[in-house]
N, C-alpha and C positions, 0 to 999 in steps of 0.2 A: 581801237576799240572804247566807245563813250567808256566817261565814267561812272555812271551810275550802271552801266550794264557790267562794269569789273566788279561793282560793290555789289550784285547780286549774286554773280559768280560765287564770291567770297562765303557769303551768308549761305551758299549753297552745300558749297564745299566744306564746311564746319557743322552745319545744321544734321544733313543727312547721316553723314554716319552715326549720330550721335543718335538718330530718329531709328536707325536701324538695329542701333546696339537695345535701343528701350525695347522693342520688338522681340528680340529675342533673348534679352537677359537681364534687362535693367538698369538702375542707375544707383548710387553712393552719394551721401552729402556728407560734410563735414565743412568745419570753418567757426568763425566768432558767433557766441550766444547773442542771438538777438530775439523780440517776441515772436511768439508764433504767429503766421498766420496762414491758414489752409488755403485762399484763395492767391495765395502769393506762387504756393506748389501747384495748385490745381492751375494757373493762368502761365504757368512757366513751360507745364508739360501737357499736352493733350492726352491724359490717363484715361485707360477704360473702369470706368466706375465698377466697383465690386471685383475685378479682375486683378488689376496691377495691386504691386505693394510700393511704398516709398521706404525704402531705407535710411532709416536717421540715426546717426551716432551722437548720445546724449551725454550731457558732459558730467553728470554726477554719477554714470554708471561704474559700480563695481563689479560688472558681470563680466566673465573672461570671455562670453562671445562676443560683445562689444556692439552689439547692435540691437536695436528694437525696431519691428516692422510698424509701420502704423500704416492704416485704411487710408486711402484719401478722401478727403469731405469737408464742406465747412464746419462741423459741428470739432475741429480739431484732435488732438493726439487721445485714444481711449485711455493711456496711464501715463504716468510719467510727470514732470513738473511743468511749470507754464511756459517755460521759455527751452528751445530746442535750439541745435547748431542754424546757423543759416546755410541754405538750401546752394551746395554748390553740385555741380553735374559730374557723375565721374562713372567710367564702367565695372559693372562687376564680373566677378570670374563666373563661369559657368558652374551648374550644378555639380561635374563630371570631375571639375577642376575643386570645387569647394570637399569633394569626398577626399581626394587624394592628398587635398593639403592635410585634413582630418587626421588618416591615415599616418602620414608620415611625422606629424606629429606626436602622436604614440608610439609608432613602433620603432623597434629599438635592433639594433646588431649588423645596420648596414654601415653607415657613417661613424658612428659612436663607439669609442672604447670602454669595452665593458670592464668591471672588476672580477675578471676570472682567475683570481688566483687560484682557485682552488681550495680544498678543503686541506691545509697543513698538521703535521704534526702525526705521530703514532701512539696517540692516548687512546684509550676507550670509547671518549666523547667522540674523539675523529672520526674514529672507524664504524662507530654508531651512524653518526650523519651520514658519510660515505654509503653505508648501507642502504639508508633511509631514502638520500639522493637518487641510489639506483633502482631501487623499489617503486618510488612515484614518476620516475620516468618514464617506466614502463606500462602505468595505467593511464586512464583519463579524469580520473576524478579530481577533486577539489584538495588541497593543501593549504593549511595555513601555520605560519611559521611566526613563532614569539621569540623574543628574547629582548637581552636589554640595547640602547642603544649604543652604536659600533660593532655589533659582534656580527655584522657581512649578511642579512637576511637578504638582503636582494641578490648577492651574488650566489646563495644556495638557490633562489629561485630561477635565478639563471641557469644554472645548470640543471637543475632537472628539466628546463623547457630543453636546452640541445642536449640533454641526452634521450629524448624523444626524437628529433628531428625531424619535428612535424610542423608543417605553417609557420607563422611570423610570432616575433614575439611584442606585444605590446604594453608598456609600463602607464601606470597611471598613479601619479602621486597624488594620494585624496587629501592632503595638505591643501591643494589648489584648487579643487575642485570644488565648483560653484554650489548656491545652496540648493538650485534645481536639478543639479547636474547633466543640462541638456546637451552637452556634446560629450558624454557618455549615452545616456539614455535615448537622447534626440528629443525634437520639438514637434510642435505641427508642423507638417511638408517638410520635416530638415530630418534626415537621418542623423543616427548619434556612432559612437566607435561602436557600439555592441550590433548593431545594423550592420555596418559597413565590413566591420573582421570577418570573413567568413571562417579561417582554420588557425590554430596555431594555440599561444598561451597569453593570456592577460593576466599581469601583477598589480595587483592594489594594492602598493605600498602604504605602511602606517594607516593600515585600515582604521584604526581605534581613534585615527583624528579625522575622521570621516563624519558630516554634520548628522545629526541626529535622526534627521526627515531621508536621509539615503542611504545609512547605514542599515536596514530592513532591505532594500532593494539588494543591495552588493550581498548581503545574506543569504538571500532566497537564491542569487544567481549562481554562489555556492555551494546550496546546498540541494538544489534542485535543477541547476543549468538554465533556468526559463528567467525572464524579463519582460516586464510591460514596455514594448515600443509606444513612444508617444506618436512619431512619425507615421505608425500604421496603425494604431488605436488599436492593437492587439496585444496579446501573449504571446511569446515567441520562445522560441528552444534555442539557445546558443550552443554551437559547436568547438566553444573556447574552452580551452582546460583554465581552470580559475585559480589563483594561486593566490594566499593574503598574506601580507606579514602586519604585524601588530608589536609594538613594544609593550603596552600596558593590558596587561589582563584583565578585561573587563568583564561584568558578571554578564553582559551580552553575549559575549565569545564564549564565555562556559558554556552554553546552551547549545553550542552545534555539535550537532551528533556527531559523533567520532567514526560512526560506519558511514556516513557521506563527507565528511571533513578529516582528513588524516592531519595529526597534529604533530608537529614537529618543533622541540625547543631547543633554541641554539643556546649553549652553556656559555657563561661567560668568561673571559678568558682567567680571571682568578680563579677559577677552578678547575683551569687545563693547564695550569703552568708548564708542565714539561713539554710542552707543545710551541714554548715562547722560543725555544732553540731553535727548531726547525725554521721556523717563522721569518725569526732573523737572519738565518742563513739565506731563506730565498729570497729576502729584500735585499740583500746584500749583492745577491749573486743579479738579479734583476736590475739596479743600479749600476753595477761595472758592465753589462751588456754590451756590446758594441763601442764600448767606450776605450778599449785597450789597457785597461789599468787593471791589477790584480786585486783580486775577492780581497776584502781588507778582513783584519783578525779581529773578533770581539775578545777584549779582555773576559779572566773570570768574574774579576771582579765586576764589570760592567754586565755580565749576565745574571749576576746574583741580585744588582740592584733590579733588572727589568723582574726577575723571578719573583722579586719582596715586593713588587707594587703591585697597587691593586686596578691600575686602569679604567676607570671611569669611563672610559668612552672604547674601551674593551680594543680590538684587533685595529679598528681606525686609529685610535691614539698610539698603538705601537708601531705601525707603521709611518706615522709620523714623525714619532721620536728617532727612528732609524734612519727617515731620513734627513731631519735635522742633522745627527750626529756627524753623518755619511757628509754631506756638504762644509759642515765646518772642523771634519778632522785635518790633521796634516796630509800632504800628500806621501802617499805609501806608507802612512802608519795605520794605526788599528783604533777600532773603537774602544774608548776607555773611559771608567765611570765619570769622570768630569764632563764627558760629553753628555752625559743622561743625567742630569741633576735634579733634571725636573721629574726621574719618575722616583718620586719618595711620598709614600701614602703617609700623610700626617693626619693622624688620629687625633681627636681635641684631647686624650687625656694622654697621649703622646707626649704632650709640649711637657708633664712632668714627671719624664721619664727620662733618665741618663744611663748609657748601659757604661759601665767601672770599669768593664774589661777594654774597653777603647779608650777609655779617660788614663787607666792603670795598668800597660800593657803585662808588668810585672807580675800583677796579679792572676792573669790566667797561667803562668808556670806556676804558680804557687799551686792554685787550686788543680789542677790537672797531677799534681804530685800525692805521693802517697801519703802526705802527713795525716790524712783521718783513718788509715787501718793501724799506721803506728801509735796511734795514740789512744785508738780504741782497742786494738788487739795488743799492743805494747806496754799500755799504762793500766786503763782503766779493767782492764779485764781480770787484773791483778789485783790493783784496790779496791773493788768494789766487796769481795769479800772478806778483806780484812777489815772494812767499814761494817758489812753487815753482824761480825762475828763483835766487834766492838760495841754496837749496841747490845747483845746478847747478852754477854757477858762482864761489860762493863758498868758502872755506876747508873743506876735508873733515872736518874733527875734531870732534869733538864741545866740546873747550874753545876753539876758535877762531869757530866757526858759529853764530850768532846764532838760525840758524833751528832748527837742531837742538837748541840749548836751550828752544826755544819747545814744539817737537814732542815731545823727551821728558821734559823735566823740567818743563813746566808743561800739557801737556795729556793727559798719559797721568794724571798725580796728579789732576789737575782735573778729567777728565773722569769718573773715579771715584769723586770726592768729588760729583759731581752727581747720581751714580745714584739715591740712598736721598732725593733731593728733588726730583728734575725727572723723575725717570725717562728717557724716550727724548728730552729735550727736544733735544740735540744733533742729532738728524735733522733738526729744523726750522730749524738756522741752517747744516747741513752746508753745505761748500763746494763737495763733490761734486755732488748734486743741483741746485744752483744752475746750475751750469751744463748740466745735464740740463733744467731749466727753460726755458732761454736757447734750448737746440735745439729743443725742442718749440714756442717762441713763435714762434720762425723758421719751423720746419715748419708750422703752423697759417696762420701770415702769408702762406705761399706757396699756401696752399690744399691742401695736403694732411691726409688723413684718417685719425687713428692709430687703431691695431686696438685693439680689445678684447683684456682680458690671457685668454690660456690657464688660466684658473683650476685646471682639473683636472690638468694638468701640472704648473704651476708648483707645487699642493700637493704633490702626489708625488716630483718632483726638485728642486722647488727648495731647501727646507732641508737636502738629502744636498749638493748644490753650493754653498752656502754653506760647509758643514761640510770639505769638501775643499778649499776657497779659503782658509779661514783657516787650514787645516792645513799648506798652501804656503807664507803667508805667515809661517808662525811658523817655520816651517823655514829657508825664507829671512832671515829676521832673525836667528836664530841663526849658522848656517853663512857667512853674509856680515857680519855685525858692521854692522847697518844702523844702530844707534844712535849709530855712529861711522863712518858712510860716509854724506855726507852727499847725494850724487848719488843713490844708490841709494834714502835715505827718497825723494828728492825721486820716483823712477822709482814707488816704492810709491803714491804721492799721486796719482800720474797714471794707473795701475794703476786704481783704485778710480775715479777721475773716468771712464776711458773705458768702464769698465761702465755706469756713469749715462747715460752719453752714448748709447751704444746702445741701451740698454731705451728711453731716452727718444724715440729717433729713430723707433723701429717702434711703440711701446706708449703709451698714454694715460699719464697719472698717473704715480707715482713706482713702478713694476713693480720697480725695481731695488731700491729700499728696502725693499719690503716680503719682497721672496722672495728676494733674491741676495748683498745687499751682507754681508758680511761682520761689518763695524762696526754697520752694522742688527741682525743677528741677535744679535749681543753687547749692543747697548743694549736689544734687548728683552728678552733672558734676564733681566738686570741690572735692570730696569725694575719686576720682578713683587713685589721689595721698595720702591717707592718709596712715598713718604708723599703724593704727589699724584696724584690722577687726574682722568680729565674724563670724566665720564657724562651723561647726561640722564635726566629721567622719562620712565621708557617710558608710563607711562599717559596722559599728556596728548599725547605725541606720536604714540599710537597712536590718540586721539580727536579731535586736534584737527589734526594735520597729514596732507594729503593730497599734499603737493609734494615732501617729503624733499629741498631744497635744500641740505642740510647734507652728505649723503651724493652726488646725482648734479648738485649745483649748478643754477642760474638766476637770473635776475633780480631786484631787489631786490623786496624784499615787505614794507612794515610798516617794522617795527625792521631786519628781516634785507637784508642787504647783497649786492649781485652778487657771485657766487664761481661757483668753477670744481666745489665738490664737494670732500668728503674727498679730500686726498693719496693715501692707501692704501685708498681704497675699505673705509671702516669708518663702520657708523652707531655716533654715540656711546648710543645707546640698544642696542646688540646688542652693546656690548663688554663681553667678560667677564672680563678684565684688560688691564693695561697693553701688553702685547705690540707690540701692532698700533695705536698710539696715537702720533705722535709732536710732542703739543702745538703745533703749529702756528696752534690757533683759529679755523679755518675755519668749522668747524659754531659756535661761535658767533658769527662775524660774519653767519652766513648765517641763521639761525632767526629768526625773527619774532614767535616765542611765548615767547622767555624760557624754555626748558626746560634749557638747558645747564647744568650747574653743573661747578664746578673746587673739588673736595673736596679735604680737607686730611685724613688717614686715617691709621689706624697701621699700619706695614707687616705684611704677610703675610696681607691680609685676600683677596687674590687665591687663595689656599691655601684659605682656609677660615675664617682665624683670626688674631686678631694677636696674634702669636707673642711681641711686644714687651711685650705683657700679658696674659698666663698666668691669665687671668680664669675661672674653672669657669663653663658654659655658655652661652658665646659662640663655642662653632662652629658651623658652619653649612655647609652644602653649598660644597664646594671651586666656583668658577667657572674657573678654569685647567684646560684641557684637554693633560694630557702629552702628550708625544710624543717618538717615539727621537731623533729626529735633532738636539732640542732640549737630550736629555738627552746626548745624545753630544758636544756643542757644550761644554755645562757641563766634564763633565771633562777635555776637551781646555783648556778656560780655567785649571783646575787644574792641568793636565802643563804647561802654561806657564810657569808658575812656577818648575814644579821645573827647566825647559828653562834657565831663565834662570840658574838657578845650577849649571849641567853640569858646570864646571871643580870646583866645590866638591864635586858628590855623585863624581865621580869620585877628589880626594884623600880622601873620606870611606871610600871602598872600598880605599883601600891601592894604588889603580895609579900607574903615574905622569904627573908632571905633563904630559908630552910626549906621553899617548895620545891627544886630540883634534888632534896636529896631521897625523894621517893624515886624510884628508875622507871616507873611507868610514868609517872608525869612527867619526869626529864625527858624521856622518849617522845612522849605525843606533845612536848613542847617543842622539841627540835625537829621534827618532823614537821611541824607549822611552821616555824623557822623558815626552813630549807623552802617547801611549796609552798608558804604565805606569798611572797611580793610577786610571784608568778601569777597565780591566782587571783591577786588583787589588781595587777595590770588588766589582764584578761578581763574581768570583771568591769574597769571602767572602759575599755573599747568599748564592749560590747552596750553600755551604757551611753556615748559618745555616737554609737552607730544608729540605737533607737532615738536618741534623742533628732540627731540629724534626719532622720527617716519621716521623724514625726512634725518638725516645724519648716524642713528645708528638703519637700520629697524631690524637687526639681533640680536641686543642687548638686555637686560634686561630692561624693561620696568619700570617707576615708580609703585610701590605699589597703590591701587585705591585713590582715593581723599579723600573718605569717611573714610579711616583708617587713610591715611598720614595727613590728617587734627587736628590731634588731639596732634600731636607733638607740635600744637600751643596752645595745655593747659596750660606747665608751664608759658608761656609768658603771658597768658590772667590772670592769678591768681596771678602772682606777679605784673605782671603792674597795677591790681585793688589796690594791698596791698601796692604799691608805692604812688598812689593818695591818699589814705585813711591815710598814714604814718601821712603826716602834721596835719591833724584833729587829729589823736591820740597822737601826740610828743606835739601839741602845745595847741590845744583848749580842751583837753581831761583833762588837769592838771588845769583848770580854773572851773573844776564842782561843787566847792564848794563855790566859790563867787557867781558863778552861780545860785546855790540853794538860796543863802540870797538874790540875787536880785530878785529872782522868791516871797520869801518870802515879800519880801515889795513890791512888786507889789502889791498882796493880801492884805497885811495891809494896802495899799494906799489907795485901792478900798473900803477896808472896812469902811476906815474914810471918803473918801467922800460919801459912801451910809449911813453911821449912823455916822455923824460926835459928835451926843452924847455920844457915846461908848467911855468910859474911857479907857485910857493906850494907847491909836493908836497912838498920837505922841511919846510917850516914848519907844513903841515898835520900831517906824521907825529909830529913832536913834540908839536903840543897836543893828539893823539889819544893817545900815551901818554901826557902828563900828566893826560889825562880818565880814561884804564884806570885808574888808580891814584886819581883823586880821587871818581870816581862811587860812589854809596853801594852796598856788597854786604854779604851775609852769610849766613852759614851755621849750622846749629842744632850744638850739640856732638854729638858719638859718643854721648857718655853718655843724654842728651835723644831723640835719632833712636830706640836701641836701645830705651828705655823707652816709646816711643812705638810701636814696632813691635809691641814683645812686649805691651804693651795692645790691639793690634790683633788679635794672634793669638788673646789669650784670650777676645774677644770675639767671635770667629770660633769659637772651637771650641764656648764657651756659646750661640750662638745653634743652630748645627748639632746640637747634642745635643737642645735643646730643639724645632726644627723637627723633628726625627726623633721626637721623642714625638708630636708632634702628629701627624704624617703616620701614625702607625700602628705605629711601630718601639716595642710594647710586647708583642711576643707571645713565645714561647718563643725562646731566643737571639739576640732582640733584641741582646742586649748585645754579639753580635761589631761588629753597626754601629759601637756607642758605643766599642769599644776602636779600630777601624779610626779611626773621626774623631781619635781623643784621641792614636793612633799618626801619623795624618798630622801633626796640628798639631804632635807633638812634633819628625817629621822636617824639619816647615817651621820650626820655631825655629830648631833647629839651623844650617840653612842659609842662614836671614835676617838673623839675629842676630851 
């Protein structure tokens, strides 16, 4: 055969099949970028003008469809850049092949391994989810499933579909859908997924990540079952069941009608911790299935660590941790806590906490013993009546009465010094409530049934009753000079004890301590600054405890002892601050799971930051809930310091020394001194807010005064301490000679009442000798003044720092700063 004929046959063999494919299906073009030349395409292939398309892949496309259709003609491409791919001819698939390929791209269930672990666990949340899956599987209505990342929302969607057993399952990842959504809704002369899928379920996963232009179209499909088909240029009714999943609960999703779209909320794993054990057991069985290995055991400490973890990625993270621990465990071993070391929820403020029960194991044994019971009912119960009688019948002046010295020179400075360390611990050993417990035990022994607390009324009116009672006590102390009148100090103690007894006669536990006791209110306020706290691990409590013996009381269980429950009705896992914890350690003795912690912490954590450690990035959500009566009590205690120096204030104002001799004037000035600081601070706050609104209306305003006012708490506490330091450093050192003088008073009374009694004169001489010989001491005035000055400087520093942390950085916040400095200056003038 001649060479020329061979060449002709070769050209025909190559060109004719391509010409046939052009007539039936078309061509695809790919290759390197060259300048667009319409005549190159038109001359290369004899296309029919107006009827055939050139399909060109553009180099800059971000379009998932990946192709752009261009009409042939000399004018170039209708859109896109000036350069396109060089034309290389290839065969396109037929339209039926494209449809099958599109459906298979979104269809699930045939070749994919679906995460159908089911809904594991027996909690109320799991039971509710199972019920919702069954109900929605029976209907054709749309469903919106929302929840946090990793909660397996897609798995719930799959379960709903397979409970229907109807049609195919199509899965659309909304994060990867193009701007126009052509593969879902179609495009001109090209059908989309909704056009091709006839029956079944379509899942739009993470619909909140869909672009704003397509979201209304998807929501219309979910609500009405209709959509606009671009291929057919008309609105069509879809037979698909629509399931939407979302992580972010946006305002658009909130508008979905609940009667058209059923909403299912998938709870986070941290609120269904009791299901963790079932999930772990399931995953371990799945991992060992088909391997011939026994199912490994998970150690109790490891399970506790999982239950205490918050799981930011929820169920997915749990299964990842178990899978990782299984791969790293010793063959034939068990899952230990060390293999789950990453499952630890480190909160910002947890960096400033140390569990003392772990550092000192012996401390747990001591706190779980009956030491507090033996102290209260073995000693204090008998010593307190002797102390009260001593105040009644003993010498009535401070310098002569041993009881007055203990009360004013030892107890007041001592309790102010214990607040930053032990918080409300005084309430655990308080003699007032000991007699309340005595009455309760007697009443219960007689068969009485004590009443439940009227919590609603106590929450509303109890704090204000406490405030008014404290105001009355402070006025009584100032006007009748309780510090130097022993029998009136005794009446004060009896009054508070009487309140505790009355509350305990009618109601269970310590209702007086929690809501009504003025000393308890002060202790709870200052306990917010304490270095110690008692808390429990919330995760373990929710997952492993169903008795709540620490809260309700109950019989012994495991390591837990029999108790009557928390005396203040506080669960250690629900404590938001130290206000309602007296450190009686009842919960520690009752807990069988060792979840109770005694933490050493940085002060200020109850307010959301460690204000003694101003480290950036350590602020967190405040736990303490502000209240108006508590803030009023704070400023009342600040006013008490000024009231204690009322005579100095009168002299400072230039008034005569005898002004306070008039009882009415004295009463009015004492009330003004008690209420004045709080009113002054409030007025300055209103001034700052008014100026800020006037000059900077668009800028940030000060935080609410109810929150900002707690910045004065360090000033109040340390100012009170500075006042009582003089009594503690000067008069407390005279306690032993004062005891000798008190004993001498009783011996002299005995000699006067029974002059015939032998040895009274000798006893008086010996007591006089003891009064001079007993050790005593007082700090020099310069040392006292120096320490008081240091305390006041610390008061101003901590108050200013706390003010900044509580949000006092808005315009005119400097007014509060000036008020703190002004109050500190005035206290300096009065105390030093």
